[in-house]
C-alpha positions, 0 to 999 in steps of 0.5 A: 267817788266810792269805797268799793270795800270799806269793810274788810272780810276776815272770815268768808261765809260758806253757808247761810241757814236762812235764805235771802232774797234781793229787793231794791227797797226796804220792807217790814222784815228789814232792819237797818244799822247806819254807822256814824260818818265823817263829812268833808268838802267835795274836792270837785265843788267847794260849796258841796259836802260829801259824807262817807256813809256805811250801812248794814241791812239785815232781817229783823228775825234772829236765830240766837240759839247757837249764840246763846249756847256758846255764851252759856258755855263761857259762863259755865266756865267761870267767866260770870256775867249776864247772858242777856247782856252778851247776847245783846252785844253780839246779836248782829253776828247772828243777823242775816244780811239783805242784798240789793237794797238802796237807801237814802238819808236826809239831813235837815241842814243839807240841801240834798239827800245822800243815797247809798249804793245797793247793799252787797251780796256775798261775802259782804252780805247786806253791807253798803259803803258810799261817798255820797253828796249832801249838797250845801250844808249850813253849819253845825258841829254834828248833823243827824241823818235820818233814813227815808222810807223806814218803818222805824226811825233810824238815824246816824250822826254825821261829823263834818270838818273843814279841809285844814287844821288838826284831827285825831285818829284814835284806837279804842281797845286799851287806848281809851277803853279798858279791854285787857286785849292780852288776856283772853278771859278778861278781854271777853269779860270786859267786851261782852259782860261788863260795863265798859270803863275808860282808861283813867285820864283819857276822857280829860285828855281828849276833852283838852285836845278839843281846846288845844287843837281847835275842835278837831275831828276824832276818828276811831280806827278799831280792830273790833268787828262792825257788829260791836259798833252799837256797843262801842258807839254807846261807850264813846257817847257815855265816856267821851261825849265831846270827842265822839266821832265815826268808828271805822271797824272791820267786817268779820262775817262768820259761817258759824256764829258759834265761832264768835268767841274765838274770832273776838279773842284771836283777831287777824293781823291788824296791820294791813287793815288799820293802814287801809283805814289811815289811807281812807282818812287821808283820802277824806282829809288830805290837807289836815294834820293828825295826832294819832293815839294807840297802844302797844298791845297790837300793831299801833306803833307799826301802823302809825309809823308806816303811815308817817313814812308814807304821808309825812306830816299828815301824821303830826304826832304819834302817841303810844300807851305802854300797856303792861304785858305787851312787847314794850322792848326797845328793839320793837320800838326801834324797828317800828319807828325806823325812819321816824324822827324821835321828835314825832313819837312818844311812848307814854305810861298811865302816870304820864297821861295827865301831862299829855294835855300840856304838850303843844301839839299845834305848836309842833311839839309831840 
């Protein structure tokens, strides 16, 4: 069982300044990013575990000239902030992917190495996504997977969970992280230059859900591109240390790295992308029930409502943060939640966040 296209391309590559070559194994010129991953029971063998692994293989050498010039123009425009910080967060947009590389990941607690399919060519250059077998694994709330045959130590965190019980699907921007999605200037500033801050009250709420939902898996579905994964992973590690989980993010491949600011501040429609990722979660954990948490800035109400209409009580509850300046009209929510019982969703304000911890989701309340 494999994902043929986990990452969705938003901008098609037309040319690369640096030529790429195909080879079957890593060499000293390659760098690897392993994404954190969910693990789950093999439907064909209950004693085995599968892991949904994703990786990006790219050349170590970067040409950051164009990216630095674009960011300098923004800072000269009054946005302020450190160019070095922004370049570090965005440097993967300038990375050149390497096709045809096969990878293997080992986990000390598991009996098998997990092998990924070879990294792809254009348009998803250097990316690989595979449901791979780990064999039998011994316990643990999280495993560390380590890449074989790499010059540097490359690891991933693997989050296993059982077949039943509850889980949490969460957005990131303006749901758990202050991002100011609706204000381009502020969004670029918080994404590229500022130290990220959690939405007040959300770390405590997510910590409470660990208790009330009996240690659910947390899966973060974001419209942010995969190139921001290291930044988002570090944010979750710092602000949500006990409710970390895999981050499902988009593939945004640029023909011209100078477009990065425009692409970040003007994302494509996220409805179809996020629905595809909820489908992916359902494929991994079809017998779980999920609390879904998002906000009103983009398409989270429509995404989660459509998922409920499709899967029923797989979507146990829908919580939507009401963000000032978004379309919070009754007409919007009435249309979005058409066919969804009012007992299944909640539109909450920031003042109501502490009270969400008191809701008995496991007992059937929303």
